C-alpha positions as a Markdown table, in Angstrom:
| # | Residue | x | y | z |
|---|---|---|---|---|
| 1 | Unk | -3.4 | 7.4 | 5.7 |
| 2 | Unk | -5.8 | 4.4 | 6.2 |
| 3 | Unk | -5.0 | 1.0 | 5.2 |
| 4 | Unk | -7.7 | -1.6 | 4.3 |
| 5 | Unk | -6.5 | -5.2 | 4.4 |
| 6 | Unk | -8.4 | -6.7 | 1.5 |
| 7 | Unk | -8.0 | -10.4 | 2.9 |
| 8 | Unk | -9.5 | -9.3 | 6.0 |
| 9 | Unk | -12.4 | -7.8 | 4.0 |
| 10 | Unk | -12.4 | -11.1 | 2.1 |
| 11 | Unk | -12.7 | -13.4 | 5.1 |
| 12 | Unk | -15.5 | -11.2 | 6.8 |
| 13 | Unk | -17.4 | -10.8 | 3.8 |
| 14 | Unk | -17.4 | -14.3 | 1.9 |
| 15 | Unk | -16.5 | -16.5 | 5.0 |
| 16 | Unk | -15.2 | -19.1 | 2.6 |
| 17 | Unk | -11.5 | -19.2 | 3.7 |
| 18 | Unk | -10.2 | -18.3 | 0.3 |
| 19 | Unk | -7.4 | -15.7 | -0.1 |
| 20 | Unk | -8.2 | -15.3 | -3.9 |
| 21 | Unk | -10.3 | -12.5 | -5.3 |
| 22 | Unk | -12.3 | -14.2 | -8.1 |
| 23 | Unk | -15.6 | -13.5 | -9.8 |
| 24 | Unk | -17.4 | -10.2 | -10.4 |
| 25 | Unk | -19.8 | -11.2 | -7.6 |
| 26 | Unk | -17.0 | -11.4 | -5.1 |
| 27 | Unk | -15.6 | -8.2 | -6.3 |
| 28 | Unk | -18.9 | -6.5 | -5.8 |
| 29 | Unk | -19.1 | -7.8 | -2.2 |
| 30 | Unk | -15.6 | -6.4 | -1.4 |
| 31 | Unk | -16.2 | -3.0 | -3.3 |
| 32 | Unk | -19.4 | -2.7 | -1.3 |
| 33 | Unk | -17.4 | -3.3 | 2.1 |
| 34 | Unk | -14.6 | -0.8 | 0.9 |
| 35 | Unk | -17.3 | 1.8 | -0.2 |
| 36 | Unk | -18.7 | 1.5 | 3.4 |
| 37 | Unk | -15.4 | 2.1 | 4.9 |
| 38 | Unk | -14.6 | 5.0 | 2.7 |
| 39 | Unk | -17.8 | 6.8 | 3.6 |
| 40 | Unk | -16.4 | 7.0 | 7.3 |
| 41 | Unk | -13.0 | 8.7 | 6.1 |
| 42 | Unk | -12.3 | 12.3 | 6.3 |
| 43 | Unk | -11.7 | 14.3 | 3.2 |
| 44 | Unk | -8.0 | 14.4 | 2.3 |
| 45 | Unk | -7.1 | 10.9 | 3.4 |
| 46 | Unk | -5.2 | 8.5 | 1.3 |
| 47 | Unk | -6.8 | 5.0 | 1.5 |
| 48 | Unk | -4.4 | 2.3 | 0.8 |
| 49 | Unk | -5.8 | -1.0 | -0.4 |
| 50 | Unk | -3.4 | -3.8 | 0.8 |
| 51 | Unk | -3.3 | -6.9 | -1.4 |
| 52 | Unk | -0.2 | -8.4 | 0.4 |
| 53 | Unk | -2.3 | -11.4 | 1.8 |
| 54 | Unk | -4.4 | -12.0 | -1.3 |
| 55 | Unk | -3.5 | -14.7 | -3.5 |
| 56 | Unk | -5.1 | -14.4 | -7.1 |
| 57 | Unk | -7.3 | -11.5 | -8.4 |
| 58 | Unk | -9.0 | -12.3 | -11.7 |
| 59 | Unk | -9.8 | -9.6 | -14.3 |
| 60 | Unk | -13.4 | -9.5 | -13.5 |
| 61 | Unk | -12.7 | -8.8 | -9.8 |
| 62 | Unk | -10.0 | -6.5 | -10.7 |
| 63 | Unk | -12.5 | -4.5 | -12.7 |
| 64 | Unk | -15.3 | -4.7 | -10.0 |
| 65 | Unk | -13.0 | -3.8 | -7.3 |
| 66 | Unk | -10.3 | -1.4 | -8.5 |
| 67 | Unk | -11.6 | -0.1 | -11.6 |
| 68 | Unk | -15.0 | 0.8 | -10.5 |
| 69 | Unk | -13.6 | 2.2 | -7.4 |
| 70 | Unk | -11.2 | 4.6 | -9.1 |
| 71 | Unk | -14.0 | 5.5 | -11.6 |
| 72 | Unk | -16.5 | 6.4 | -8.8 |
| 73 | Unk | -13.7 | 8.2 | -7.0 |
| 74 | Unk | -12.9 | 10.4 | -10.0 |
| 75 | Unk | -16.4 | 11.2 | -10.4 |
| 76 | Unk | -16.5 | 12.7 | -7.0 |
| 77 | Unk | -18.8 | 10.0 | -5.3 |
| 78 | Unk | -16.3 | 9.6 | -2.5 |
| 79 | Unk | -15.4 | 13.3 | -1.8 |
| 80 | Unk | -11.8 | 14.6 | -1.7 |
| 81 | Unk | -10.0 | 11.3 | -1.1 |
| 82 | Unk | -7.4 | 9.3 | -2.9 |
| 83 | Unk | -6.8 | 5.5 | -3.3 |
| 84 | Unk | -3.4 | 3.8 | -3.6 |
| 85 | Unk | -2.8 | 0.1 | -4.0 |
| 86 | Unk | 0.1 | -1.8 | -2.1 |
| 87 | Unk | 1.4 | -5.2 | -1.7 |
| 88 | Unk | 0.8 | -6.3 | -5.3 |
| 89 | Unk | 2.5 | -9.3 | -6.9 |
| 90 | Unk | 3.1 | -9.3 | -10.7 |
| 91 | Unk | 0.2 | -11.5 | -11.5 |
| 92 | Unk | -2.2 | -9.1 | -9.4 |
| 93 | Unk | -0.7 | -6.1 | -11.0 |
| 94 | Unk | -1.0 | -7.1 | -14.4 |
| 95 | Unk | -4.7 | -7.9 | -14.0 |
| 96 | Unk | -5.5 | -4.7 | -12.4 |
| 97 | Unk | -3.5 | -2.8 | -14.8 |
| 98 | Unk | -5.4 | -4.3 | -17.7 |
| 99 | Unk | -8.7 | -3.6 | -16.0 |
| 100 | Unk | -7.6 | 0.1 | -15.5 |
| 101 | Unk | -6.4 | 0.6 | -19.0 |
| 102 | Unk | -9.6 | -0.6 | -20.5 |
| 103 | Unk | -11.2 | 2.3 | -18.8 |
| 104 | Unk | -8.5 | 4.8 | -19.3 |
| 105 | Unk | -7.7 | 5.1 | -15.4 |
| 106 | Unk | -4.5 | 5.1 | -13.3 |
| 107 | Unk | -3.7 | 4.7 | -9.9 |
| 108 | Unk | -0.4 | 4.7 | -7.7 |
| 109 | Unk | 0.7 | 1.5 | -6.6 |
| 110 | Unk | 3.5 | -0.5 | -4.6 |
| 111 | Unk | 4.7 | -3.8 | -5.5 |
| 112 | Unk | 5.9 | -6.5 | -3.0 |
| 113 | Unk | 9.5 | -5.7 | -3.9 |
| 114 | Unk | 8.9 | -2.2 | -2.4 |
| 115 | Unk | 9.0 | -0.4 | -5.8 |
| 116 | Unk | 6.2 | 2.5 | -6.2 |
| 117 | Unk | 4.7 | 2.8 | -9.7 |
| 118 | Unk | 1.9 | 4.2 | -11.8 |
| 119 | Unk | -0.4 | 1.5 | -13.2 |
| 120 | Unk | -2.9 | 1.9 | -15.6 |
| 121 | Unk | -3.3 | 4.5 | -18.4 |
| 122 | Unk | -1.9 | 8.1 | -18.3 |
| 123 | Unk | -0.7 | 10.3 | -21.2 |
| 124 | Unk | 3.2 | 10.5 | -21.3 |
| 125 | Unk | 3.2 | 14.2 | -20.7 |
| 126 | Unk | 1.4 | 13.6 | -17.5 |
| 127 | Unk | 3.8 | 10.6 | -16.5 |
| 128 | Unk | 6.6 | 13.0 | -16.9 |
| 129 | Unk | 4.8 | 15.6 | -14.7 |
| 130 | Unk | 4.0 | 13.0 | -12.1 |
| 131 | Unk | 7.6 | 11.7 | -12.0 |
| 132 | Unk | 8.8 | 15.2 | -11.1 |
| 133 | Unk | 6.4 | 15.4 | -8.2 |
| 134 | Unk | 7.3 | 12.0 | -7.1 |
| 135 | Unk | 11.0 | 13.3 | -7.1 |
| 136 | Unk | 10.3 | 16.6 | -5.3 |
| 137 | Unk | 7.5 | 15.4 | -3.0 |
| 138 | Unk | 5.5 | 18.6 | -3.6 |
| 139 | Unk | 5.7 | 21.4 | -6.2 |
| 140 | Unk | 3.9 | 24.5 | -7.5 |
| 141 | Unk | 3.1 | 25.4 | -11.1 |
| 142 | Unk | 6.0 | 28.0 | -11.1 |
| 143 | Unk | 8.3 | 25.5 | -9.9 |
| 144 | Unk | 7.2 | 22.9 | -12.5 |
| 145 | Unk | 7.3 | 25.5 | -15.2 |
| 146 | Unk | 11.1 | 26.3 | -14.4 |
| 147 | Unk | 12.0 | 22.6 | -14.0 |
| 148 | Unk | 10.4 | 21.3 | -17.2 |
| 149 | Unk | 10.7 | 24.5 | -19.2 |
| 150 | Unk | 6.9 | 24.9 | -19.6 |
| 151 | Unk | 4.7 | 27.8 | -20.1 |
| 152 | Unk | 2.9 | 28.7 | -16.6 |
| 153 | Unk | -0.4 | 27.8 | -18.0 |
| 154 | Unk | 0.8 | 24.4 | -19.3 |
| 155 | Unk | 2.3 | 23.6 | -15.9 |
| 156 | Unk | -0.8 | 24.7 | -14.1 |
| 157 | Unk | -3.2 | 22.5 | -16.5 |
| 158 | Unk | -0.9 | 19.5 | -16.1 |
| 159 | Unk | -1.0 | 19.6 | -12.4 |
| 160 | Unk | -4.6 | 20.3 | -12.3 |
| 161 | Unk | -5.2 | 17.0 | -14.4 |
| 162 | Unk | -3.2 | 15.1 | -12.1 |
| 163 | Unk | -5.3 | 16.3 | -9.2 |
| 164 | Unk | -8.6 | 15.7 | -11.1 |
| 165 | Unk | -7.2 | 12.0 | -11.7 |
| 166 | Unk | -6.6 | 11.7 | -7.8 |
| 167 | Unk | -2.8 | 11.0 | -8.5 |
| 168 | Unk | -1.6 | 14.0 | -6.4 |
| 169 | Unk | -3.1 | 16.2 | -3.5 |
| 170 | Unk | -3.6 | 19.9 | -4.1 |
| 171 | Unk | -3.4 | 22.4 | -1.0 |
| 172 | Unk | -3.6 | 26.1 | -1.0 |
| 173 | Unk | -1.0 | 28.1 | 0.7 |
| 174 | Unk | -0.3 | 31.7 | 1.2 |
| 175 | Unk | 3.1 | 33.1 | 0.0 |
| 176 | Unk | 4.1 | 36.7 | -0.2 |
| 177 | Unk | 0.5 | 37.8 | 0.3 |
| 178 | Unk | -0.8 | 35.6 | -2.5 |
| 179 | Unk | -2.6 | 32.2 | -2.9 |
| 180 | Unk | -0.4 | 29.5 | -4.2 |
| 181 | Unk | -1.5 | 26.0 | -5.2 |
| 182 | Unk | 0.8 | 23.2 | -3.9 |
| 183 | Unk | 0.6 | 19.7 | -5.6 |
| 184 | Unk | 2.1 | 16.9 | -3.5 |
| 185 | Unk | 2.5 | 13.1 | -4.0 |
| 186 | Unk | 0.0 | 11.0 | -2.3 |
| 187 | Unk | 2.6 | 7.8 | -2.2 |
């Protein structure tokens, strides 16, 4: 896991002493910096964007930084990497969530009280599936099928969709001489 302190990026890029992420232009500078850092990361890494030292993040900056990053992540621009948000206060969470929902995106996040949650937009059946993975840490389609009483193809499709949304990792294991996909929580 790699953690990016957004306050440090803000201080280095804008040099204005502010702890607030406001305006689309500022958001673009910070996103550009994050993208430069992401390029250096290995595939499979979970990148944590730490908001704990950030004050305000307005909607336009949330859209520019978080929603565009997640959108580009899903399009494959960054390779096989994952993004998690941490250290969010309630106001930050709200503005980021609106930016994600408007683009039908979702991301795993941690709020300042330590609670882990999904923010953004995700179908209820995928939320249920994600909850199941979060409780178990990792799961196969067969295990999910048994736990949720689903057809195997349905459980496999749900897990693959969560992976495509970069909300879970997918790894291949050999079990009993056959290939099995294991889906694992990222946060």
